[in-house]
N, C-alpha and C positions, 0 to 999 in steps of 0.2 A: 507740804510739797512732795514728800516721799510717796504718800498714797496716790496723789495725782499722777506722779511720774510712773508709778507701777501700772496704773490704768492705761496710760498712753502706750507703754511697752506691750501690755496684753493685747490691745487693739492692733498694734503694728504686727505682732507675731501672728495674730489670727488672720490678718490680711495676707501675709506672706504665705501661710499654709494654704489658704483658699486659692491662690494663684499658682501653686506648684504644679509640675507635670503630673499627669494622671498615672496611677499605678496600672500594671497590666491587668487584663481581664475585664476591660470596660464593656459595659452592656452595649449591644448594637442599637438599642433603642434610645439611649441618652445622647444629648448633644448640648453640652454646657460649655461656654467659652469664658475666658477671664473677664470679658466685657460685661457678662451677665452676673458675675460673682458679686456678692454683697458682704459687707462686714458682718461678722458673727462673733458671739462670745467664744472664749477659748474652750469652754465645755462643749458647746454645740459643734465646733469644728472637730474636736476629739471624737465625738460620738459618730460623726459622719465620715471620718477619714478612711474607714475600712471599705466604704462603698466607692466603687470606681466612678470616675467622672472624667470626661474629655476636656482638654485645654483648648482644642480647636474644633470647629464643626466637622462632621463627617462628610466625606466625599459623596457627591450625588450618585445615585444608582439609576438615574433616568437613562433610557436608551439613547444612543447617539449615532445610530446607523445613518448612512447617506440618505438624504431626503428624497432623491430620485435616482433613476438609472439612466443608461444611455438612450433607452427607447421609451421612457415613460415620463409623462408630465412636462410641464413648462418650467424650466429652472427659474427660481426666484431666490434672492438672498433673505430667506425667511426660515427660521427654525423655531417652532413653537410660537411663543409670544414675542420673540426677538426678530428684529429686522423689518424690512418693508419691501414692497415690489419695486422693480426697476421701471422708471418712467422714461428714461432716455434710451439711446441705442445700446444694444449689447450683442455679443457674438454667441448665439445660442448653441452652435456645435461645440465651442470651447467650454461653455458653461456646463453642458451635459457631460463633458469629459472630465470636469473638475468639480463635482458637486460639493466636496468637502472644502473647497477653496471659496466658493460663492456663499455657501451656508455651512460654515465650519462647525464641528462638534463643540459643545460648550466646554469640553475638556481642553481645547486648544487655548493657548495663552501666550502672551509675550511675542517674541520674534525668533524665527528660524529662517535662515537664508533659503532661497528657492532651491529645492532639491529635485526638480523635475525638468527634463529636457527631451522633447520628442525629436527623433532624427528627421521627422517630416518638416521641421522648421530649419534644418541645417541647409546651407547653400550646397548645391550638388554640382560637382565638377564632371561634366560630360565629355567623354572621349569616344573615338571610334573604336568600339570594342568593349565599352563598359562605362562605369561611373564610380565616383567616390564622394561621400559626404562625411563630415567629421563633427565631433563634439570636443571642446576643450574649455579652458577657463575664459576664453573669449565670449562664449555663450552661456556657460554654467560656472560662474566664479567660485562656487563652493567646492567644486571638484578639483582640488589642487594637486592631487597625487596621481591621478589616472586620467587618460584621455581615450576616446574611442573613435574608430573609423568604420563605417559600413561601406563595403566595396562589392561591386558586381562586375563579373566578367562573362561575356559570351565567349565561346572558344577563342581566347586571346591571351596575350602575355602582359603581365605586370612586370615591367622591365627590371633587369638586374639592378639591385640597390642595397643600401644598408642604412642603419639609423644610429643615432647616438644614444638611443634608449633601447630597451628590449621590446620585442614584438611577440604578443600572445594572441592566438586566433582561435575562434570557434566557428566551424563551418555550419552555415544555415541551410544551404541547399547545394546540390551538385557535388562534384569532386574536383579538388584542386591538387595539381602536382607541384610539390615544392622541391627546390634544390638549394644546397648551401655548401660552402667550403669554410672550414675553420682556420685559425691561425697556424695550426700545425700542418696544413695542407691535406687534411682528411676531408672527404666529401660525403654527400648525403642526397638521396632522392627518395621521395615517398609520395603516395597518393593519399589524400586526406579527405574523408567523406563526411556526410551530414552527422553532426553531433560529435565530431572528432576535433582534435586540437593540434596546433603546432606552436613552437616557441623558438625564437632566435635571440640569443643574448646580444647585448649592445655591440655594434661594429661588425657582426657576422654578415657577410654578403649572401644574398639569397634572391630567389625569383619565385613567382607564383604564376601558374598556367592553368586555365580552365581546361579540363579534359572534355572529350566528346562522349563521355559516359552518359551525359544528359544533353539533349539538344539545346537546352537553355543555358548551358555553361554552369557557373557556380556563383554563389554569394556567401560572404562571410563577415564576421565581426572581428575587428582588430583592436587590441588593447595595448596601450603604451604607458609605461610607468613614470609618466610625467604629465601633470595636468596642463602644462603649457605647450605640449607637443603639437606640431603642425604637420600634417601630411604633405604640405607643400614644401617643407624644409628637408625632405628626404634626400640622401646622397644618391643620385642617379648616375648610372654608367655613361649614358649618352650626354648628359649635362656636363659631366666632368671632362670627358674627352673632347667635347666641342670647345672647351676653354683651355686646352693644352696646345702650345705651338706645334705645328706639324713636324718640325725637325726634332723636337723632344720625343714625340711618339716614335719616330724612326729610330732614334738612339735607344730608347727604352726597350723596344721590341726587336731591335736589330733587324728592321724591316726595310723594304725598298720604299722610295718616295711615293709610289702609287698604292701601297698596301692599305693605307688608311684614307684614301682619297674620297671615299663614299660614306664616311660616318655622318650621322645626322648633325645638322647645325644647331639643333636644340633638343631638349628632352623629348622622349617618346611617351613616358609614363605608363599608359595602357594603350596597346596597339594591336591590330589584328595579327593573328599568327596561326600556324598549323597546330592543331591539337597534338599534344605529346602522346606517344604510345603508352597505354596503361601498364605495359610490362617493361617500361624504361628502367635501366640500371645506371648507376653512376659510372662515369669514365674511370678506368683503372688508375688508381693513384699509388705511387710507391709508398706513400704514408698510410694507405688504407682508408677505411671509412671511419666515421666518428664513433667514439666509444659509447656515448649516450644519444639515442635517437632524438631528433628534433620534432617528432610527431608522437601523438598519443591517442589511442583508440578509446576515447571515453564512451562512445556508443556501445562498446562491448563490455563495459563495467556493469556489474549487477548493482542496481540501486538498493539502498537500505530502506525497507518499508517501515513507515510509522503509522499511527492511527489516522492521521489526516492527509497523508501523502508520502512522497519519497524524496530521498536525497542521495546525490552522488558527490563525493568530495575528491578533488584532485589537487595535489600540491607536490612539493619536491620529494616527498616520501614515496610517491608512485610515479610521477613524471619528473625524473631526476634532474633533467636539464633546466626545468622551470624554477629557477631560484629567486625570481623577483615577483612572480604572479602566482596566486593560488585561487581556486574557484570552487563553487558548489553549484550543481544543477539541481534545482528544487521544483517539485510539483506539489500543489496544494489543491485538495479536492473542494468542491462547493461547500460553503459553510465552515471550512477549516481555516486554521491560521498557522503560519510559521511563528513559533512561540515568541513571547517577549524575551529579548536577549540583547546582548551587545558584543562588540568585538574589541578586546582589550588594547590591542596595539596597532590596529590597522583600519584604514578607511574601507568602506564598502561601496563599490560601483556596481549598480544593478542594471540588468537589461531584461526587459519583459518580452517573452517570446509568444505566449498564448494566454488568453483569458484576461480578466480585469482584476485589479488589486487596489487596496489602499494601505498606506503606511503612515503611522504617526511617529514622528521623531521627537524624543525627549532630549533637550539640550541643556538641562540643569537650570537652576535659578528660576524655576517656574515657567520656563520657555518650552512650548510644545506646539507642533503644527502637523496637520494631516494633509497628505498628498494622494491623488488618485492616478493610477497608471493603466495604460492600454498597450497592446503589442506595438513594439517599435520605440517605446519610451525608455528613457534612461533615468535611473534614480541614484541618489548618493547619500550615504550616511557617514558623517565624520567619526573618527576614532572614539570609542567608548560611549557614544550616544545610544541610549536605549531605544528599541523600536520593535515592531512586529510587522508581518506582511499577511494581510487578510484577503482571502478570495471573496470578492464582492459579486461574482457572476454565477452563472448556472453551469459552467463548463470548467474543466480542469485548468488551473493557473499553472503556467510553467515560466520560470525565470532563472537568470544566472546571478549569483553573488560572486563578485570578482574583487580580489584584494591585492594590495601592493606588499606582498610578503612571500616568504618561502614556505610558510606553514599555516594551515587553516586553524583558527581558534575562535571559539565563541563562549560566552558565559550565559548559561540558562538561568533566568530568574526563578523558575520553579525549582530547579535543582539546588540553587543557592539557598533558598529558604528552607528546603527539606533537610539540608545538611548543616543548618545553623541551629543552635540550642533552641528548643521550642518556646521556652519562657521569654527569650529575647525577641523572637518573632511575634509572640502574643503582645508583648509590651509595645511594639511598633504598630501592629496592624489590627489588634483586638480580634484575632481569629479564634474560632472554637477549636477544641481538641479534635473534633471530627475533621475539620478542614485541615488542620496541621497534619493529621495522620494521612490525609489523601494526597499530600504533596509528593512529588516524584523525586527519588534519589538518583535516578538516571535521567538524562536529558530527553524530554518528550519530542523536541525538534519541530515536528509538524503535528499539530493537535487537531483531532477530528471534532465535529460538532458535539456539544454536550446536550 
């Protein structure tokens, strides 16, 4: 019995060793899995233990570029030997704009909630003097922390109002004059031009007026730090006063009965008005003007140049009043990418200004999905999810990364690996010494073509 028992033990130990995790330094040419392991004698296992072997197959190195572009080919859900043509009706323009959705890369797997919304699909509220369309969780459920509004004004007024959330803005075209008064009675007036910002904390009353610096007026992107925000739920001056009894208005303002006899019976929202003078100043206030400006000239900030593009970062360290929203303005040249990275404590709400892009979001547990973006599209990446932004076109890609935080932060995959003990990285990824040495100990941020 004892010899037979010893043999069983030897066979069991041999099987355990054969299925153990591989040591570091595995050859990039081998691909052995536990399923292919066979029982061996203890002596043969000991003899081969020094040779590296993988416990799972290696990841594929096959290219996974988009199968077609906006202006090339007829989109079909086919990638290599996978898929088949569409026999029924399909929307070709939408297929062309989302090639990685119709024929996804083979690296996509599992499920990631939809992370793309075009403003072109948002309902547009048309007014005499402009329009507004919005994105929130009603149309993009994944975007729980931030909402956006795209607003256009011919020389007109966006009436005096305030919000229960903060308002951050990026001017797309033209010049907008903003006014505000804070809780201390300090006031503010400024002209905000293309590429520049404004920010109003929650509850701060303000107005927006398109100037006549451009005959077309102005257009801008508004960001609110609540994914459930609705532009229709704004606190409007005319809406409020039309719901206050006339005698209360008289008492409050110590006015005659006729003083408020011509206030609008409902909200104005956006309405025609005379363009404000570009040299306008705030009315004199005994409390003075605000300590920290509500506007910021991002267009005048020098961009940081990287091998594949540029980045401008703005948060509360530079735009002091902006304590709940931070942002980066990024350009990516053709063939380049915004490097593989993630944001440790904040969601990313993206807006694509120029060019075309694709983004793969890694959501852990084997879940990954790729989305394609064009100008006017919104993207969203939840906190800590790994991603990149690749320029898929022949022109410069320009987009905004916007965050619900006071301080911009990101984690660079390249830098993380470079600053981790090399043997540990080798044990995970089977990288050569040459590849380890080429990793960057500073963030590449935007990486040029190799």
